N, C-alpha and C positions, 0 to 999 in steps of 0.2 A: 504493500500500500504506500502511495506517495505520502500520506499523512503520518506514516510510521517509518519514514526514511527507507521505504521499499520492502524491507524484509523483517518478519516477526519471529519466524521459527524455522527449524531445519533439522535434518538428521546428521549424525556424525558419520565419519568414514567407516567406523566399525559397526554401524547399525546393521542388524539382520536384513536381508533382502525383503522379507515380508513387511517389515515396518517401513522401509523405504517406499515400497509399492502401495501400501494401504493407509499411510498416515502423512501428516504434514510436519512430523517431527515434534520437537519440544522447544520451549521458549529459549531464545538466545540468552547468554549470560548477561547479568545486570539489567534484565528486563522482566516484566511480569506479564503472564498470560493466564487468563481464566475463562471459564464458561459461566455465563450469568444469564439470569432471566431477563429478557429484553425489556420487559415492562418495569420491573422493580429494581433491577441491578443486583439482586441477591445472587451470591455465588452458589453454583450448583455442584453437586458431588460428582465423582467419576461415574460415567455411564449415562448421565442425563444430558439431553440435547438442549443447547441454548446458544446464545450469541457470544462470539469471541470478544472479550474486553482485553485491551493491551495497555500497559503503562510503563514508562521509563524515560530515560534521557533522550531517546531517539524520537519521541513524539513531537509533532509540530507544535508551535506556539498558537497557531490558529490560522483561519482563512483570512486572506488579505482584505481588510476593511469590511469584514462580514462577521461581526460579533454574534449575530443570531445563529448563523450556521455553525460557528465555532462552539457555541453553547450546546447545540444539538449533538455535536460529534464528540465533545470532551466534557465529561461531567465534573462536578466540583471537587471530586477526589483525584482528578487527573487521569481517569480511565478513558481511553479512546474506544468508542463504540464502533466496531468495524463494519457492522452490517452483515458479517459472515456468520453462518451457523456451524456449530461443531460439537464434538464430544471429547471430553478428556478421559483417557484410559487410566487404569490403575497404575500403570508404569510411568505415567507422566507424559506420555505421547498424546498428541491430539489428532482427531480425525475431522476432516472437512465434510460438512453436510449440505452445503448450498448457500444461497444468498437469502437473507431475511426478506427482502422485497419480492423475491420470487415465490415465496411460500404460498401455497393454495389452501384456503380454508373451505373444506367440503363437508357440509352437514355438521359443522362444528368441530371437525377433526382437522389437525394440521397435516398437510401433505407436503413433503419436501421433494421438489422435482429432481434434485440430484440423486436421491435414493432410488426413485423410480427409473431414472435414466440408467443408473448403474445396473439395476436388475434387467432392463431391456437389452443391455449389451450381452447378456448371457444367452440370448436367442441367436442361434448360429447364422441365421439369414440376415441379421441386422448389422450394418456397418456403423451407423451413427444414429443416435436418438436424442431428441431434446423435448422436454415436457414443459408446458405452460398452462395456466389456468384461464378459463373463460367463464362468463356468467351462466348461471343455471337457475331457473325459476324455483326449483325444489331444493337443491343442495346449496344454493348460493354461488358456489363455483364448482367446476369439474375440470378434470385434466384432459388435455389434448396432447397426444404424442406425435411429434413430427419425426418420421422415420426415413432414413436413407438405407436402401438395401445394398448388400454386397453385389458386385458385378455378376450378372447372369442369374441372380436369384429372382424368384417371383413369390409373392406373399399376399394374403388378404388381411383386411382389418380384423376379421374374425379369428384368424390364426394368432395374431399378436395378442388380442384380448384373451383368447383361450390359453395362451402361454402363461398369462398372469394369474388366471383363476386358480385358487387353491394354494398359491405360492406367496402372494402378498395380500394384505388386507383389502377387502372389497372397495373401501373408500379411496384406496391408492391406485386402483386400476383405472387407466385413462378411459373416459367415456367415448372419446373419438380418437381415431388414428388417421393421420394424413401422410401419404407417401410423397417424398420430395426427392429431387435430384441434387439440390444444393441448399445451403442455408444463408440467410442474410448475415454478413459479417461486418465488423468494425475494421478500421484501418489496422488495428493491433491484433486482429485475428480472433476476436471474441464474437460469439453468436449473439445477434440482436434479438433477444426474446420478445421484446415489445412489438417487433415487426411480425414475429410468428403469431403472437396473440391477436394483432390486428387482422392478419390474414385469416386466422381461424374464425374470428367474429364475423368477418365479411362473407367468407365462403359458406359458413354454417348458418348464416342469416340470424345471428344472435344480437344484432345491434340494439333491438328494443329491450333487451334484458340487462343492458349495462347499468 
């Protein structure tokens, strides 16, 4: 993060390959990193999902001539609210779970797109998958999975949804599946999920439910 002088955590050169592949490491020396409730700021125990809070000498003083934005990002105790969701493991390593602003609230349940995306990557035919939320009259929001298939593969929406059933909670299963050849990207190579959301709303005729 730019606000944290770019880097908050990492793994050591002696870390097991599994931890390198599945976590974002541990907090760098002389910095503090915790998982907290996004609403209350209360520190959460290992295994509980919440927002990454970071504190230390490396945190920015604030946004230029924008004290209101600064106050939203850094609380009175000096913790930077990163907007990223994660889990701290018992061994002090952290796992990334997605962006707070990307979270889908479906029927009162929190759905983290990164978790669903990671699950979908387990389907052999899928090359890439990104999940976003769209309005729903009954559930409030439901998930839409944008899927790019591997070269030469064919697949139906029913196949993708069938792969999910019985393996993840029903409220996490995307209601819609859209197959694409490419994804809208930023100049830095990040998928623009807001454009995927707009595309889904338009194509599924959900405008009136926003």
